[in-house]
C-alpha positions, 0 to 999 in steps of 0.5 A, a space after each residue: 143209506 149207509 153200509 150198516 143200514 143196508 145190512 139191516 134191510 132184509 130182502 125176502 126175495 133172496 136167500 138170507 146170508 146167515 153169517 152177515 145177518 147173524 153178525 150185523 143183526 141177530 147177535 147185536 139184538 141179543 146183546 142189546 136185549 140182555 142189556 135192556 132186560 137183565 132179568 130176562 132169560 136170554 142166555 149169552 150164547 143164544 143161537 139164531 137156530 134157537 128161533 127156529 125151535 121156538 117157532 116150531 114149538 109155538 106152532 105145536 102149542 098153538 095146535 097146528 098139526 105136526 104135518 103142517 109144522 113139518 111143511 113150515 120147517 121144510 122137513 122132508 116128512 112129519 116124522 122128523 118134526 115129531 121126533 125133534 118136537 116130541 115134547 110139544 106133541 105129547 099131552 100130559 092130560 088125556 082126560 078129554 080123549 078118555 072122556 070121548 072113549 067113555 061116552 062111546 060105551 054109554 047107551 044112547 038115551 031115547 027121547 021118546 021112551 020107546 027104546 028098551 036097552 038090551 044091557 043093564 
């Protein structure tokens, strides 16, 4: 195995050497991807840290709770995660939630017909 190949092998039992990984693996991969897929939205200055944000955003979009994502990310508490990824955890459409609240205000329909509603 050559020295270059050895740098490409990631030993997950040891801490990742960010500078080495960035220089030997990440940056060349981004440059190659930009050459291979020129229409892809890969900015020239795409940072390694951007992958962390992508991962957390995808977790949020998949419905994983903010507390669980905080644990995945190593954040001290869920408030940090929620603050950084507020855009992921905000819902533009609250129809489901409002429907559930509306259902609570309707009287239950009696199956046997022996219940008389007190309100109209």
